[in-house]
Rosetta silent file (secondary structure, phi, psi, omega in degrees, C-alpha in Angstrom):
SEQUENCE: MTPLFRAFLARSFALQRRYFTDYALGLLVKVFFFTAILYTSQGYSARPAYVAGFLLWYLAAHLLARMANFFLEEAYLGTLGRLLASPHSPAALVVALSLAYLEWPCPGSLP
SCORE:     score description
SCORE:     0.000 S_00000001
   1 L     0.000  128.956 -176.841   -8.777  -15.735   29.532 S_00000001
   2 L   -72.370  152.434  178.653   -8.555  -14.689   25.917 S_00000001
   3 H   -61.582  -33.234  179.407  -11.703  -14.568   23.784 S_00000001
   4 H   -64.810  -47.461  179.048  -10.170  -17.048   21.345 S_00000001
   5 H   -63.891  -40.540  179.951   -9.516  -19.642   24.057 S_00000001
   6 H   -64.236  -38.348  178.521  -12.968  -19.043   25.553 S_00000001
   7 H   -65.985  -44.382  178.194  -14.628  -19.581   22.169 S_00000001
   8 H   -67.600  -33.074  177.626  -12.779  -22.845   21.577 S_00000001
   9 H   -66.711  -42.481  177.491  -13.553  -23.939   25.143 S_00000001
  10 H   -63.326  -39.443  177.742  -17.272  -23.303   24.624 S_00000001
  11 H   -65.100  -40.989  178.521  -17.118  -25.281   21.385 S_00000001
  12 H   -61.975  -44.595  179.449  -15.339  -28.135   23.143 S_00000001
  13 H   -66.637  -36.166  178.075  -17.974  -28.293   25.879 S_00000001
  14 H   -64.573  -41.308  177.632  -20.791  -28.202   23.325 S_00000001
  15 H   -67.722  -37.064  178.247  -19.260  -31.145   21.481 S_00000001
  16 H   -67.257  -36.915  176.579  -18.751  -33.035   24.736 S_00000001
  17 H   -67.411  -41.883 -176.597  -22.390  -32.484   25.679 S_00000001
  18 H   -68.955  -41.795 -178.375  -23.608  -33.532   22.247 S_00000001
  19 L  -112.758   56.576 -174.352  -21.429  -36.642   22.044 S_00000001
  20 H   -64.772  -35.076  179.613  -21.366  -37.491   25.743 S_00000001
  21 H   -62.135  -44.620  177.867  -21.153  -41.268   25.187 S_00000001
  22 H   -62.358  -42.582  178.382  -17.994  -40.872   23.145 S_00000001
  23 H   -62.979  -45.525 -178.067  -16.561  -38.537   25.786 S_00000001
  24 H   -66.488  -41.251  178.135  -17.446  -40.902   28.642 S_00000001
  25 H   -66.198  -39.496  176.571  -15.999  -43.966   26.902 S_00000001
  26 H   -62.878  -41.859  177.528  -12.789  -42.116   26.104 S_00000001
  27 H   -65.911  -37.900  178.185  -12.485  -41.029   29.712 S_00000001
  28 H   -64.333  -41.377  177.775  -13.163  -44.594   30.890 S_00000001
  29 H   -63.914  -41.407  178.951  -10.398  -45.969   28.656 S_00000001
  30 H   -64.974  -40.804  177.710   -7.958  -43.375   29.986 S_00000001
  31 H   -65.368  -39.580  177.874   -8.861  -44.209   33.589 S_00000001
  32 H   -60.574  -49.371  179.919   -8.431  -47.922   32.835 S_00000001
  33 H   -64.587  -39.436  178.283   -4.955  -47.437   31.369 S_00000001
  34 H   -63.060  -44.066  178.701   -3.954  -45.095   34.171 S_00000001
  35 H   -65.453  -40.653  178.635   -5.119  -47.592   36.794 S_00000001
  36 H   -62.582  -42.836  178.253   -3.374  -50.457   35.008 S_00000001
  37 H   -66.218  -38.673 -179.316   -0.102  -48.549   34.928 S_00000001
  38 H   -64.443  -42.597 -175.617   -0.501  -47.551   38.554 S_00000001
  39 H   -88.157  -12.917  176.579   -1.094  -51.090   39.816 S_00000001
  40 L  -100.948    6.023  179.578    1.421  -52.862   37.600 S_00000001
  41 L   -67.014  151.181 -176.038    4.298  -50.575   38.491 S_00000001
  42 L   -81.161   89.497  177.383    7.366  -52.269   39.949 S_00000001
  43 L    84.992  161.548 -176.917    7.185  -51.442   43.635 S_00000001
  44 H   -70.526  -32.125 -176.152    5.848  -48.467   45.477 S_00000001
  45 H   -71.063  -22.600 -179.152    8.898  -46.269   44.905 S_00000001
  46 H   -89.191  -10.063 -176.264    8.535  -46.392   41.109 S_00000001
  47 H   -60.023  -45.076  179.498    4.852  -45.379   41.045 S_00000001
  48 H   -59.526  -35.490  178.800    5.382  -41.596   40.947 S_00000001
  49 H   -67.902  -40.228  178.261    7.674  -42.002   37.944 S_00000001
  50 H   -67.483  -40.579  179.336    5.111  -44.171   36.126 S_00000001
  51 H   -65.138  -47.113  178.937    2.284  -41.780   36.930 S_00000001
  52 H   -63.022  -41.338  178.210    4.275  -38.750   35.783 S_00000001
  53 H   -62.707  -42.766  178.514    5.386  -40.594   32.648 S_00000001
  54 H   -63.059  -45.775 -178.966    1.827  -41.581   31.795 S_00000001
  55 H   -64.159  -41.697  177.666    0.525  -38.051   32.276 S_00000001
  56 H   -65.929  -41.035  178.627    3.305  -36.518   30.189 S_00000001
  57 H   -63.029  -44.853 -178.704    2.840  -39.122   27.468 S_00000001
  58 H   -63.033  -46.987 -179.469   -0.915  -38.561   27.390 S_00000001
  59 H   -63.523  -43.263 -179.650   -0.644  -34.784   27.233 S_00000001
  60 H   -64.903  -45.594 -178.873    2.056  -34.863   24.564 S_00000001
  61 H   -66.282  -40.649 -179.284    0.226  -37.405   22.412 S_00000001
  62 H   -66.243  -45.812 -178.311   -3.109  -35.628   22.786 S_00000001
  63 H   -69.221  -39.054  178.028   -1.747  -32.185   21.983 S_00000001
  64 H   -64.922  -41.776  178.149    0.332  -33.373   19.032 S_00000001
  65 H   -65.152  -38.642  179.742   -2.634  -35.209   17.544 S_00000001
  66 H   -64.753  -44.329  179.804   -4.852  -32.158   18.077 S_00000001
  67 H   -64.706  -37.611 -178.341   -2.368  -29.855   16.383 S_00000001
  68 H   -69.653  -35.641 -175.568   -1.960  -32.220   13.454 S_00000001
  69 H   -92.889   -6.099 -175.154   -5.690  -32.598   12.829 S_00000001
  70 H   -57.190  -54.498 -175.259   -6.719  -29.000   13.468 S_00000001
  71 H   -68.155  -34.780  177.645   -6.398  -27.688    9.916 S_00000001
  72 H   -66.017  -43.185  179.172   -7.897  -30.837    8.372 S_00000001
  73 H   -65.077  -42.764 -179.199  -10.979  -30.690   10.597 S_00000001
  74 H   -67.454  -36.693  177.067  -11.527  -27.000    9.981 S_00000001
  75 H   -65.890  -39.362  178.830  -11.155  -27.464    6.224 S_00000001
  76 H   -64.850  -39.835  179.660  -13.680  -30.318    6.336 S_00000001
  77 H   -76.467  -16.951  179.968  -16.148  -28.184    8.298 S_00000001
  78 L    87.435   14.739 -178.202  -15.630  -25.245    5.942 S_00000001
  79 L  -107.807    3.854 -177.218  -14.443  -22.819    8.621 S_00000001
  80 H   -64.727  -41.354  179.502  -10.729  -22.784    7.823 S_00000001
  81 H   -60.098  -42.485  179.142  -10.979  -19.703    5.618 S_00000001
  82 H   -66.033  -41.389 -179.320  -12.725  -17.715    8.338 S_00000001
  83 H   -66.040  -41.187 -179.670  -10.228  -18.779   10.979 S_00000001
  84 H   -72.505  -23.099  177.089   -7.229  -17.900    8.830 S_00000001
  85 H   -83.953   -7.955  179.754   -8.776  -14.523    7.959 S_00000001
  86 L   -71.756  164.302 -178.540   -9.170  -13.682   11.656 S_00000001
  87 L   -72.215   -5.041 -178.977   -6.643  -11.356   13.311 S_00000001
  88 L   -85.885  145.753  178.603   -5.144  -14.285   15.231 S_00000001
  89 L   -74.028  156.241  177.054   -2.023  -16.030   13.986 S_00000001
  90 H   -58.249  -34.297  178.421   -2.244  -19.709   12.982 S_00000001
  91 H   -65.816  -41.200  178.107    0.012  -20.593   15.934 S_00000001
  92 H   -65.079  -37.209  177.244   -2.347  -18.853   18.379 S_00000001
  93 H   -62.176  -46.424 -177.628   -5.290  -20.709   16.847 S_00000001
  94 H   -65.727  -42.946 -179.188   -3.589  -24.081   17.231 S_00000001
  95 H   -65.446  -45.733 -179.368   -2.472  -23.424   20.815 S_00000001
  96 H   -63.318  -42.865  179.642   -5.888  -22.145   21.935 S_00000001
  97 H   -67.447  -41.222 -179.373   -7.712  -25.048   20.318 S_00000001
  98 H   -63.378  -43.023  179.477   -5.292  -27.639   21.687 S_00000001
  99 H   -69.854  -34.425 -179.614   -5.617  -26.359   25.238 S_00000001
 100 H   -71.237  -27.386 -176.353   -9.389  -26.090   24.990 S_00000001
 101 L   -93.284    9.983  170.228   -9.755  -29.674   23.806 S_00000001
 102 L   -65.150  154.616 -177.575   -7.975  -31.281   26.737 S_00000001
 103 L   -71.670   97.501  178.715  -10.298  -33.570   28.665 S_00000001
 104 L   -81.753  147.367 -172.131  -11.841  -31.177   31.185 S_00000001
 105 L   -69.583  -29.943 -178.347  -13.541  -32.829   34.144 S_00000001
 106 L  -121.089  103.607 -176.484  -17.019  -31.271   33.884 S_00000001
 107 L   -76.510   -3.149 -173.551  -18.412  -31.107   30.347 S_00000001
 108 L   -87.105  -18.783 -174.696  -21.623  -29.376   31.383 S_00000001
 109 L  -148.088  156.549  176.276  -20.459  -25.845   32.139 S_00000001
 110 L   -78.162  146.104  178.282  -17.761  -23.341   31.422 S_00000001
 111 L   -71.556    0.000    0.000  -15.233  -22.675   34.200 S_00000001
């Protein structure tokens, strides 16, 4: 695991611990939509396609939104200059941050 990804992962877990209510409500909404899609699917044979479609849609939408807001959030926090001056490329920063901010199942500890 690269140090950059590990740093963003630690930051993600710290934010999830600090704002646990927001994290829990977001997870509850995702479980609700996933369950609704699962039980409203047309027949048993179509369920795997709906489940796979939901998961792909969620990952794509989450990662695209994360990539789009990354530079704005860092500029607002005042850390954009430091991140861009680091030896990592902007693409590596965006990829590491996007992967670290996926909804990990246990917000209390690092894997």
